[in-house]
N, C-alpha and C positions, 0 to 999 in steps of 0.2 A: 289558082294557082295547086297547084298536084299533091299528090297523096300523102308524101311525107311532108311535105310541108306541113296540111293541117291539122299531122295525128302530134306533127311538132309545136304547131301553136297549142291547141287544144293542151298537151300537156301546160306549157309553161302556165295557163290560165287556170288549170289546177292548182297548181302548185303556190300562185301567190292570191288563191279564194280565202276567202274568210274560213275558219274550220268551224264544225257542227257543233251550232249548238251556243258560240259566239254572238252576242249581241252588237246591237247598227255602233259603228266608234264616233264619239260625240264629237268627241276634238281628234281632228282634222291639221296639226301645224307645222309647220316649215319655223327653222330656225333663216333666219335670212342676217349674211355677214356682214356689215360693211361696205366692204370691199363693194358691194352691189349699189351703195347708197349716193354713188358722188354723180349722175344726174338724172334727172325728168326721164331721158329713155332709156336708161339701165333698170331704173323702177317700174317704167312700167313693165320692161322682157318680163321682169319675177314676176311682179303680181298677170301676168298674164300668162305664165307658165304653172302659178299655182293655182290661178281658175281650171286649168286646164285636165290640172290634177286632182280636183275637186278638195282644195282644203277650204275649213272653214277660221282659217287661222294664221298672223305672220306674226312672231317672235321676232325682234327686228332692233337687232344693235347697235342704240344708237352712241354707248359710248364705253371704244373698245379700251381706249387706253389714258383715261381721260380726260378724252377729249369729245367734245359733245356734235350728234350730225343733227345737232336742233338745234334755237335758241337761246342759248344760254346766255347767265349772267356768270355762271363758278367759274363755267371751265372753257377753255379756251378751244379757239373750230376747227374742226377735224376741215381735213383738206375735202375740200368737193366742188363743185359747180358755184362761185361768184354770185351772191342776192338768192339761193336756190336754197329751201331749207327741208330735208331733204323727209325728217321724219313730214309734216304737216301735208306732204308732198302726197306719202307711202298712206296715210289713215285717208287722202283725199279716193287713190284710187283704189285703194281695198274694199273699203267700207260698203261702197252702192257694189261691191260685189259678191257680198255676204262675208265679207269676214273679220274674225277682231283683230286688233291690235296692240302686241303688246310694246312696250319698254323692253329691250335688253340691256343689261347695265351687266360688264365686270367689274367689279366691288374691288378688292382687296389687290390684285393684279391690274397696274396702273401706264405698263411700260413695257414697251417688248420689242420696241426698234433699238438697231445695232449704235447707233447714236443717240444720245441725248436731245429731247424737243428744245424746240429750239424757244418758243412762247418760253418769257423770261414768270409767266402767270400761273403758268405749270405748275400742281403737286410735287414735282421731280423736286425742283430751284424754290418752291418758300415754303413744304414741310420737308427737308429731310431727314429729319430724326425724325418723323413720321410712317422710318420706312422699318421695315423688320429687316435682324440680322439673324448669322449664323451663329453659335456657341462660342466662336472667337471676334462675337463682334463689330465682324466684314460685313457692312449692309449690301443688302441684297440690290442696291443699288451697282455697285464698285462688283460685278462679276460679270465677264468677258460670254460671251456667245454660247465659247466651249467648256468653261465652266455653267452658265446655265443653263444646258445639256446635260452635263456630267453630273448635275445635283436635281436633275429635277426639279427646274427652277423650268417658267416661263420667263417672266422679266421681273423688272423693279414690285414689286410687291409691299403692300400697308400693313402694319399690327393689327391682328384683330385685338390685342390687349390693351388701343391703348379708345377713351370713350370721344376723342375726337379726331377718329378715324369714321367711328358708326357714326357719329353725328352730320359732318359730311357726306359720306355716303347717301344715309337720307337727303338732304339734305338738296343733290343730287336726287332721290328719290322723287320727292313734292316736287320740286319744281318741273315733272314731266306733268307730275301725273295734276299736278292744278293749272298746266300751262296746255299744255295738247286732250285734246279728248280718246286720249289710250283705254282700254278695255285693263290693262295688268303692267304694273312691273316688273320683270325677269330679271334674279338674280343670280349671276354666274360667277364663279373665284368663288362666291360663300364661304374662303375655308383656309385654315395655312394649308401649302404645297408639300408638307410633309414631315414626318418627327424634328429633322436635322436642322430647320429654324424657330424663331420665333426666340427669341431670345438678345429679345433688344432692353437694353440696362436698367429700364420704366418696366419690361415687361415681370423681370428678375425682381426687382426690391421690392415691386408687391407681391405678387407672389410669397416674396419672404416676408412679408409685413403678415399677410395674411394666414399663413400655414408656419411659419418658424422650420418655412424647411430650405434650400439654398440645390436650385434643380440647377445646374452646375454640377451636382453635385451627384449625379447621370452619369459626367462621364469620369469623376476623377476616383468612384470604384466600382464596385463589381455585386457585391455581395451585398445586403439590407435592403436594396432597393426597394422594395415592393411598393414598401405604402408613399415612394416618394414619387416612383415612380402614377405609382396609383394615381394622384393626389393631383400632377402637374398635366395628366390626360383631363383629366377631368376637366381642371383648371380654365385646361384654352379653349373644351370642347364651350366649356360659359360662355367665356368670348366670345368666341363663334355664335353660336348663339344672341347671347347680349345685345349683335349689333344686327340681327333679325329682328330680336323685340325692340330697338330704337325705330328701328325702317318700318315697319307693322305698326305703331303709334302712330308716328306719324302723318301714314298715309292716314289712318283711324282718323288722326284728328282735322286731316288738310282736305282727304278726299276720300272719301268711306265708300265712296262705288264701284274702288279702284281694288283690283284682285293685284294680291301679289302669289307670286313661284318662284321658282328656283330650281336651277337648274345643279342636279346634285351626282359621284359617283354612284354607279347603282350598286351595289354590293355592301347592305347598307353598315355590317361590317364595320368590314374597311372603310368606307367611310365615316367611322367611327371613330375608332382607334387608327387609322394610320391620317383622317385630313380631318380630324377634327368640326365633322357637322356632322350634326346627330337630327339628320331629316324627317326620319320617323318618328321623332318627339315630336319636331313642328307640327306633322302633321294631326296632330294626338290633338297639340295643346291647341291649336289651328294659330300657330304664327305666322304661317303661310296656308293661299287657300287649294292650292297642289305644287306637284311637283313631277321633273320631267327626270330622272336619274337614266342619264345617260348610255347604254349600254349598247359601244358599237363595236363587240366583238362580231370577229369572220365566224368565230368553235359557233354550230348548230345547237352544239350540246351546251357548251355555257346560256348560250344564249339564254334558250328553255330553265334555266340554272334562274338563271338572272330573272328572268320572268317569272317567276313561282316564288324568291327570294321577294322581289318588292314590290308584290302585292300582297303580303301578312298585314298589313299596316291599311287602312283606308285606304282600297284599291278601287275606289270612285277615283281621287284624287292623287292616282298615281298617271300621267299620261306619259306612255311609254316612249324612251328615247332611244331611233334606231340610225348607225351611218347607213351613209349610200354611196361616200365618198372611198370606201375601198371595199363593198364588197357590191355583189348585182342584186336588182331589188328580189329575187325570190328570192335570196341568201339571209335578204338585211330584212323580211318579215316575220323568220324563223322566231324570232319569238314577241312579235308582236303581235301574231297571233296566241302562243300562248299564254300572253301577261292579258286581251284582252276576255281573253275564253277565262280567266279568275276573272272576271269584273274591271278590267285600268278598265277609268276615262277615259285614253285613248291614245293617241299615236305621236309624237312629233320626226317629224324626221332632216338630220342634217346632211346638208342642208343645202336648200330653192338651189344654193348659186351653182352647188355644183347637180345637182341633180339632168340627165340630160333628156332634153326635147323629146327623145323620142319612149322618154320613161313617164313620161307623165301617166301617162293609160293604161298604166301598171297599178301605179298607185291609187288612183280610181277603181279599178278594175277591184284590189284588194279593199280597201274602204266602206270606197261606197259613195255613196252625193245626195246624201240625206239628212234630217239633223244639226243640230244648232250642237256648241257647243255645249256644257251643262260646269256650274262649277258656284254651288249655295254657296251665297256666303254666309258667315252666322254672326252677329258682331259680341254675343254675349260669350261666344267660345272664349274673346281675350280681354283680361281685365288690366291684369297685369300691364303694371307701366314699368320697363326696365330700369331698374338700379343703378347700373353700373359696372354695377358685380355677380355679375352674373343670371341663367337663368334660376326663377325657383324650383325644385325638385319638390 
């Protein structure tokens, strides 16, 4: 290697080395997307890559579109090799290599393919009344691909306002937690997609009965709406939180040793106001054991800003999420370094599937390769049982 190449290599290592004063990175996680779970060979390749990168945990998407990548009695089976159990296999392959396995569930989002699911037992067909609607009463089931993109939707989405939906998601979480030796349940899409959705008749009716106000008035008048807007936004946040409470309560009863975590929008204010996701409250009240703020920005200044924002509350329970699919490793770890220096409990990378094999050593150099994840559970912090009317403040 010539002198210029050596200097360049040294410069790169400096850019991805942990900042001074940064503690070891306890949680060195990867999100694993479901398209890598189709066969033993594909899982072997991913686990080997994670091991090379020094990971100590995998967050594995076993429920993406209300289809199971495991043996389920509640959900139709996803498309993978016949006679194969992806979740059981990845646990068997990852655990001996010192890696935790958390089962990742897409919560309210249940379908995103261009055509409806073929299986008649899918929630798409069995419970069309559970789906979220826009203010015109149009279900998210009926949006075309172009309309979904224009509206900020990913696909057909269930309503957080319906207790039946919370029970459905909790049942899935319990089935996995009691049937498999997983370390945790990880919730994604545990939020409203944006303020334009969530006006299904059941939701509007319940809100009117509870408050005497009609949320449809938000679109009919433009003055004197502060009280209605504030009450409606708070009500929606409570419904999302009530779902988390239901899941937590079920896990406490059926699988008390299983952790509960969530992937959340990184900016806490935006998460609350735009997505009705009060993840800071979830941390403070013990509803979740940790969160993974999805700070996928390619702006270094914004990454540092988000790192400061997400570590204000319970920083040791924050596993800072970075994206390596849209930027270089050296760029992606900018925010991670800042978050770790502020006490964050670890880093989670999106995603293992898109990480190039020649980049594994770069992450290993950044976060080290010693230490185990540390997410202490304290059952005493959660005493409430969801009443179905939202979280207690």
